[in-house]
C-alpha positions in Angstrom: 47.7 11.1 52.3 51.7 10.6 53.3 54.3 12.6 52.5 57.2 11.2 50.7 61.5 12.4 51.1 64.0 11.4 50.3 66.9 10.7 52.5 70.3 13.3 50.8 73.2 12.0 52.8 76.1 13.0 50.8 79.3 10.8 50.8 81.8 9.3 48.5 79.4 6.6 47.7 81.6 4.8 45.4 84.6 5.1 47.3 83.0 3.9 50.3 81.9 0.5 48.2 85.7 0.2 47.0 87.0 -0.1 50.4 84.8 -2.5 51.9 83.2 -4.5 48.7 79.8 -3.5 48.7 78.1 -1.7 45.3 77.1 1.8 46.0 73.9 1.0 46.6 74.5 0.0 49.9 77.4 1.8 50.5 74.3 4.6 50.3 72.0 2.4 52.1 74.7 2.4 54.8 75.0 6.5 54.8 71.5 6.9 55.2 71.6 5.0 58.6 74.3 7.5 59.8 77.0 5.1 59.2 80.2 8.0 58.6 83.3 7.1 59.9 85.2 3.6 58.5 85.1 2.5 62.9 81.6 2.7 62.0 80.6 1.4 58.8 83.5 -1.8 59.8 81.4 -2.3 63.2 77.9 -2.2 61.0 78.8 -4.6 58.3 81.4 -6.6 60.2 81.2 -6.6 63.8 81.5 -9.9 66.1 81.2 -10.9 69.3 84.6 -10.1 70.0 84.4 -7.0 68.9 81.6 -6.1 72.4 82.3 -4.3 75.1 83.8 -5.1 78.8 80.7 -5.4 80.9 83.1 -4.6 83.8 83.3 -0.7 82.5 79.7 -0.3 83.9 79.1 1.3 86.9 78.7 -0.7 90.2 79.3 -4.0 87.6 83.1 -4.9 90.1 80.7 -4.4 93.2 77.7 -7.0 91.7 80.5 -10.0 91.3 82.4 -9.6 95.0 79.2 -9.6 95.8 77.6 -12.1 94.0 80.7 -14.8 93.6 80.8 -14.3 97.7 77.2 -15.1 98.3 77.1 -17.9 95.5 80.7 -19.4 98.1 78.4 -18.9 100.4 75.0 -21.0 99.6 72.8 -17.9 100.3 70.1 -17.6 98.5 69.6 -15.5 96.0 66.2 -14.6 94.0 65.8 -13.0 91.0 62.9 -10.5 90.4 62.1 -9.3 86.5 59.5 -7.4 84.9 56.1 -9.6 83.5 57.3 -8.8 79.2 60.0 -10.4 77.6 62.2 -8.5 78.2 62.1 -9.2 81.8 60.7 -12.6 81.6 64.4 -13.1 79.6 67.2 -11.3 81.8 65.0 -13.7 84.3 66.1 -16.0 82.9 69.4 -15.0 82.4 70.9 -14.3 85.3 69.0 -17.3 86.5 70.6 -19.4 84.7 74.0 -17.7 84.7 73.6 -18.0 88.9 72.8 -21.7 88.8 75.4 -22.5 86.4 77.6 -21.8 88.8 76.4 -23.4 91.5 74.5 -20.5 93.6 70.7 -21.0 95.2 68.7 -19.3 92.9 65.2 -18.3 92.7 62.7 -16.4 90.9 59.8 -14.3 91.2 57.8 -12.1 88.4 55.1 -9.8 89.4 51.7 -9.9 88.3 50.5 -7.1 86.0 47.4 -6.5 86.9 47.1 -6.8 90.5 50.9 -6.1 91.4 52.3 -3.6 89.0 55.0 -2.7 87.4 58.2 -2.9 89.1 59.7 -3.8 92.3 56.9 -3.8 95.8 56.9 -4.6 98.8 54.6 -7.0 99.2 57.1 -9.1 97.2 59.8 -8.5 99.2 57.8 -9.1 101.9 58.1 -12.5 100.4 61.3 -12.8 99.7 61.8 -12.4 103.4 59.8 -14.9 104.5 61.4 -17.2 102.1 64.5 -16.6 104.2 66.2 -14.7 100.9 69.4 -13.1 101.6 69.8 -11.6 98.2 67.6 -10.0 95.4 68.7 -9.4 92.3 66.2 -7.1 90.1 66.6 -7.4 86.4 64.8 -4.5 84.1 63.4 -2.7 86.6 64.2 -1.5 90.0 66.3 1.8 89.1 63.1 3.7 89.9 62.2 1.8 93.5 63.7 3.4 95.9 61.2 3.1 98.6 61.1 0.0 98.1 64.9 -0.4 97.8 65.1 1.2 101.1 62.5 -1.2 103.0 64.1 -4.1 101.2 68.2 -2.7 103.1 66.3 -2.2 106.4 65.2 -5.4 106.8 68.8 -7.0 106.2 68.5 -7.9 102.5 71.3 -7.7 100.2 69.7 -5.8 96.9 71.1 -5.4 93.1 69.4 -3.8 90.7 70.0 -4.1 86.8 68.2 -2.3 84.4 68.1 -0.6 81.4 65.7 2.4 81.9 65.8 6.3 82.5 67.0 7.1 86.3 64.2 9.2 87.4 65.5 12.8 88.4 63.8 15.8 90.0 64.5 19.3 87.8 65.8 21.6 90.2 65.9 25.1 89.0 67.1 23.4 84.9 69.7 21.8 87.2 68.6 17.1 87.5 69.2 15.7 90.6 69.4 11.9 90.0 67.4 9.6 92.7 69.7 6.7 92.6 68.0 4.1 94.6 70.5 2.9 97.7 71.2 -0.9 96.7 74.3 -2.1 97.3 75.0 -1.9 93.5 72.8 -0.1 91.0 74.1 -1.9 87.3 72.1 1.0 84.3 74.2 2.6 81.2 71.7 5.2 81.8 73.1 6.6 85.0 74.5 9.9 84.5 77.7 9.1 86.1 78.5 5.3 84.0 80.7 5.3 81.1 79.9 2.5 79.2 80.3 3.2 75.6 76.4 1.5 74.7 73.6 3.3 76.2 70.9 1.2 74.3 71.0 -2.4 75.8 67.7 -3.7 77.3 67.5 -5.5 80.0 68.1 -8.8 79.6 71.7 -7.5 77.6 72.6 -5.6 81.4 71.7 -9.1 82.4 74.3 -10.7 80.8 76.7 -8.3 80.7 76.7 -9.7 85.1 76.8 -12.9 84.2 80.0 -12.7 82.0 81.5 -10.5 84.4 80.7 -13.3 87.1 81.8 -16.3 85.1 85.2 -14.8 84.2 86.0 -13.2 88.4 85.5 -16.4 89.2 87.5 -17.9 86.5 85.6 -20.3 84.6 84.6 -20.2 81.0 82.6 -17.9 79.4 81.5 -19.7 76.5 79.7 -21.6 78.9 76.9 -19.1 78.9 77.5 -17.6 75.1 73.5 -19.9 74.5 71.7 -16.9 76.4 72.9 -14.9 73.4 70.0 -16.1 71.8 67.7 -15.2 75.1 69.2 -11.6 74.7 68.1 -11.4 71.3 64.9 -12.3 71.9 64.4 -8.8 74.2 66.0 -6.9 72.1 64.0 -7.1 69.8 61.5 -7.7 71.6 61.3 -4.6 73.6 62.1 -2.9 70.2 65.7 -1.7 70.9 67.8 0.1 68.2 69.6 -2.5 66.4 72.4 -0.6 66.5 75.6 -0.6 67.7 75.6 -3.6 70.2 72.8 -4.7 69.8 73.2 -5.8 66.1 75.6 -8.0 67.1 73.3 -9.6 69.9 70.7 -10.1 67.4 72.9 -11.0 64.6 74.7 -13.8 67.0 71.9 -14.8 68.9 69.8 -15.5 65.5 71.8 -18.0 64.2 72.0 -19.9 67.2 68.6 -20.0 67.7 68.3 -21.8 64.3 70.4 -24.5 66.2 69.2 -23.6 69.9 68.9 -26.6 72.3 66.1 -25.3 74.5 63.3 -27.1 74.7 61.2 -24.4 75.2 62.3 -22.2 72.2 62.4 -25.3 70.2 59.0 -26.5 71.1 58.1 -22.2 70.7 59.3 -22.1 67.4 57.7 -25.5 66.1 54.2 -25.0 67.0 54.2 -20.9 65.6 55.3 -22.1 62.0 58.1 -19.7 61.7 60.6 -20.9 58.8 63.4 -22.0 60.8 66.2 -21.5 58.8 65.2 -18.1 57.7 64.4 -17.3 61.1 64.3 -13.2 61.0 64.0 -10.5 63.3 60.6 -10.3 62.3 59.9 -14.0 63.5 61.2 -13.0 67.0 59.2 -9.2 66.2 55.8 -10.5 65.2 55.3 -14.5 65.9 57.5 -15.7 68.9 57.6 -12.5 70.8 53.9 -12.2 71.4 53.8 -15.4 72.1 56.1 -14.5 75.1 54.2 -11.1 75.9 50.8 -13.0 76.2 51.5 -14.7 78.9 52.4 -11.0 81.3 49.4 -9.9 79.5 46.9 -12.4 79.8 47.2 -14.8 82.2 51.1 -14.4 84.5 54.8 -14.7 82.8 56.3 -16.8 84.9 54.6 -19.7 82.0 56.6 -18.1 79.9 59.4 -18.6 81.7 58.3 -22.7 82.5 59.0 -22.7 78.2 62.6 -21.2 78.9 63.2 -23.6 81.7 60.9 -26.3 80.1 63.2 -29.8 80.9 62.0 -32.0 78.4 60.2 -31.8 74.9 56.9 -33.2 76.1 56.7 -30.1 78.5 57.9 -27.5 76.4 55.4 -28.7 73.4 52.2 -28.0 76.3 53.8 -24.8 77.6 54.3 -23.3 73.8 50.6 -24.5 73.1 49.3 -22.6 75.8 51.1 -19.3 75.1 49.9 -19.2 71.2 46.9 -20.2 72.6 47.1 -17.5 74.6 48.0 -15.1 72.1 45.7 -15.9 69.6 43.3 -14.8 72.2 44.6 -11.9 73.0 44.9 -10.6 69.1 41.3 -11.8 68.9 40.7 -9.1 72.3 43.0 -6.4 70.2 40.9 -7.0 66.6 37.5 -6.6 68.7 38.7 -3.9 70.8 40.2 -2.0 67.4 36.6 -2.1 66.0 35.1 -0.7 69.2 38.0 1.7 69.2 37.3 2.7 65.6 33.1 2.8 66.4 33.5 5.2 68.6 35.8 7.7 66.8 33.8 7.4 63.5 30.5 8.4 64.9 31.2 10.6 67.3 32.8 14.2 68.3 35.9 12.3 69.0 37.1 12.1 65.0 37.8 15.8 65.2 40.2 15.7 68.0 43.8 16.4 67.3 44.7 14.3 70.6 42.2 10.7 70.6 41.4 10.0 73.7 39.3 6.8 73.5 37.6 4.9 76.6 36.9 1.5 75.9 35.8 0.5 80.0 35.8 -3.3 79.3 39.1 -3.8 77.2 41.7 -6.0 79.0 44.0 -3.1 80.4 47.4 -5.2 79.1 46.4 -4.7 75.8 45.1 -1.0 75.4 48.5 0.1 74.3 48.5 -2.2 71.3 45.4 -0.6 70.7 46.8 2.4 70.6 49.4 1.8 68.7 46.9 0.8 66.5 44.7 3.8 65.7 47.7 5.8 66.3 49.1 3.8 63.0 45.6 4.1 61.3 44.4 7.9 61.9 48.0 9.2 62.3 47.3 11.1 65.2 48.5 10.6 69.4 46.7 8.1 70.7 45.3 6.9 74.5 42.9 4.1 75.0 41.5 4.0 78.5 39.9 1.0 80.4 38.1 0.4 83.5 41.0 -0.7 86.2 40.1 -2.4 89.5 40.2 1.0 90.9 39.5 4.1 88.4 40.8 4.4 84.7 44.0 2.9 83.8 45.4 3.7 80.1 48.0 4.0 77.4 49.3 6.5 75.0 50.7 5.8 71.5 52.5 8.8 69.9 53.1 10.0 66.5 56.9 11.6 65.5 55.7 15.4 66.1 54.7 15.4 69.4 56.0 14.4 72.8 52.9 12.6 74.7 55.0 12.8 78.1 55.9 16.3 78.2 52.3 17.3 77.1 51.0 14.9 80.0 53.5 16.6 82.7 51.6 20.0 81.9 48.6 18.3 83.0 49.8 16.4 85.2 47.3 17.2 88.3 44.5 14.9 86.6 46.4 11.6 86.8 46.6 9.6 90.1 49.9 7.6 88.5 51.5 8.3 85.1 55.1 7.5 82.8 56.3 6.8 80.3 58.5 8.8 77.1 58.5 10.7 74.1 56.7 8.8 72.0 54.6 6.1 74.4 53.0 6.5 78.1 51.1 4.9 81.1 48.9 6.5 83.6 45.9 6.1 85.8 43.2 7.8 87.0 39.5 8.5 88.5 36.8 8.2 85.8 35.3 11.7 86.4 38.3 12.7 84.5 38.3 10.7 81.7 36.4 13.7 80.0 38.4 16.5 81.8 41.3 15.0 80.7 39.6 14.3 76.9 39.2 18.2 76.7 42.4 19.2 78.3 45.0 17.8 76.3 43.6 18.6 72.8 43.6 22.6 73.9 47.1 22.0 74.9 47.6 20.1 71.5 49.1 22.7 68.6 49.7 20.3 65.8 50.3 22.0 62.5 48.4 20.4 59.1 51.9 19.1 58.5 52.4 17.0 61.8 49.6 15.3 61.1 51.1 13.5 57.7 52.4 10.3 57.7 56.1 10.9 56.8 57.9 8.2 54.7 61.4 8.0 54.5 63.2 6.2 51.1 66.3 5.4 50.8 66.7 6.0 47.1 65.1 6.0 43.8 66.5 3.3 42.1 65.2 2.0 38.3 63.6 -1.1 37.4 67.0 -2.5 36.0 69.0 -2.1 38.9 66.7 -4.8 40.4 69.1 -7.6 40.6 69.6 -10.9 42.2 72.7 -9.9 43.1 71.7 -7.2 44.4 68.4 -8.7 46.9 71.3 -10.6 47.7 74.0 -7.7 48.9 70.7 -6.6 51.1 70.8 -9.0 53.5 74.5 -7.6 54.8 72.4 -4.7 56.3 70.1 -7.6 58.9 69.2 -7.4 61.2 65.8 -5.2 60.1 63.7 -3.2 63.1 63.9 -0.4 64.4 66.6 2.1 64.6 68.2 0.0 61.3 65.0 -0.4 59.0 64.1 -2.7 55.4 65.8 -0.6 52.9 63.0 1.6 51.4 63.4 2.7 47.5 60.9 4.4 45.1 60.2 4.9 41.6 57.6 6.8 39.9 55.8 7.1 36.0 54.9 3.1 36.3 52.2 1.7 34.1 50.1 -0.7 36.0 49.5 -3.9 34.5 46.9 -7.0 35.4 46.1 -6.4 38.9 44.8 -9.2 40.3 43.6 -10.4 44.5 45.0 -13.2 45.9 45.2 -14.7 49.3 42.9 -16.6 51.1 41.9 -13.5 53.2 41.4 -11.7 50.4 44.5 -9.4 51.1 47.2 -9.5 49.1 47.3 -8.0 46.0 49.6 -9.1 43.1 50.2 -7.0 39.7 53.2 -6.3 37.2 54.9 -2.9 36.9 56.1 -2.0 33.5 58.2 1.7 33.6 58.8 4.3 30.4 61.7 2.1 28.6 59.6 -0.9 29.2 61.0 -2.7 31.7 58.3 -5.1 33.4 58.5 -6.7 36.7 56.7 -8.3 39.4 54.8 -7.0 41.8 53.1 -7.4 45.4 51.7 -5.5 47.7 49.8 -7.0 51.7 47.4 -4.9 52.8 43.9 -3.5 51.7 43.9 -4.9 48.6 40.6 -3.8 47.5 41.4 -0.1 48.3 44.6 -0.3 46.1 43.1 -2.3 43.5 40.1 0.9 43.8 43.2 3.8 43.6 45.1 2.3 40.9 41.4 2.0 38.7 42.3 4.9 35.5 45.2 5.8 36.2 47.9 6.1 33.7 50.7 6.3 35.9 51.4 5.9 39.7 54.2 5.8 42.1 55.5 3.2 44.3 58.1 2.6 47.3 59.3 -1.0 47.8 61.6 -3.3 48.8 63.8 -5.6 46.2 63.0 -9.5 47.2 62.8 -12.9 45.2 59.6 -15.0 45.4 60.7 -18.5 45.2 57.8 -21.1 44.4 57.6 -25.1 42.9 61.2 -24.3 42.4 60.7 -21.0 40.3 63.2 -17.9 41.4 61.6 -14.6 40.3 62.0 -11.0 40.8 60.0 -9.4 43.1 59.2 -6.2 44.2 56.9 -5.7 47.8 54.8 -2.6 47.8 54.8 -0.8 50.3 53.1 3.0 50.0 51.7 3.8 47.0 50.4 7.5 45.0 
């Protein structure tokens, strides 16, 4: 059972509509997304590249560009060290391209997820020293690498950190003592002393800001690196950043650029995954292209994804794109198998009585534990940890629900872990195998979740009668794109609808088509994607139903039909 509630935020919807040339419905949707002032609404609807903030507002940006400009002029060897996920790979590419186009001598390195783990480590620094590297730039990592950076500095390296993660701190009697790495420059909008107005950038966006500032200081045309906004868009969506503020502009602009990209690798990946290039949206990055880029870091090496972005010609790009797609297909199979095993374990043991699910799948590939945890959390709507047997001890990932601060709860039993980290909704951990059972016990003893907490919440924008669903509305809703975290697709609801002629279609039998009719006799086509059989069974014998939905236009063989896509039903 779900708990539905309608957002009831107040504003002068007619007034907003008149000022911005939109309908009162759209004005309400904008207000529901917490846009209040005229400045915020204007930026949300009409923000462009010209509205992006100056990267020089970031703390240490001036130091970083001064150092890099000098290193580029000297021909000093520079190494970019990124992370193995979609953000790290794209941030690495942005810095590599930006520096090499300015004539800098630059190469890259990305740690191996399983062997090296996350972030900068001593081995990566030793390799850089062996290769005669003069300067290391980190991207999408580095803010937590205090000891490693101190070692690199001691060995004579110049180190510049670009990151977007929170700065680690010690709690000293209610006061936070921040642990800042002693690099030559540390660029991170989350630095407590950084006055950059927008804190929600991904690692690739921070890298892009550095490249932009570097071009300006070296008196080169900043337009020459505009194309790298494609990579910022991919990283922003792929790293699940909130699509608000500057991120909206980066993604909006980046999607338009991707439609006509000259990057061989991205072109080939879009072709082999069959995404509709002319209608490319944030959805395609998040659920089709992004997982292929991430799959290389999960199951092989993220360097393959970087090779794709750097592919010199179409032939090589096609081979690399097909490799990544095959890796992602195999990741999907492994995930399905892992989800099945987890469900079986929950359903056939006392696990199903637990408020916090701790599922141990020793043979599961550790890189997909987080994806499986997310799927189990969605299915049972409970905080979920999926643990796997690592090379040393047990490793795992957790995904949480809104009412449960996963990181805070883990802090209460930190003695059980050899290593852990994370935030409110997601976490990673390592522990000894003999502590698995104890961890399950303790984390459940600590949990005090109410029945209400364990009900999925469905936030509805507004009730919308069927006659209001028009082609004009569908078209107007595009003004709110790109949709994603922090800017979700509008969700409408209507009650007392009669279901007419439901039938299951699709080769996987997972689509339900039917008609709905309201109390006044207005009818409309409806479609539901999901467990079609369960939905159809639920409809049986019911006089009237309530649905949440978003409106769309179905185009089939040249015919355009208005329809609602159903999301929830009761």
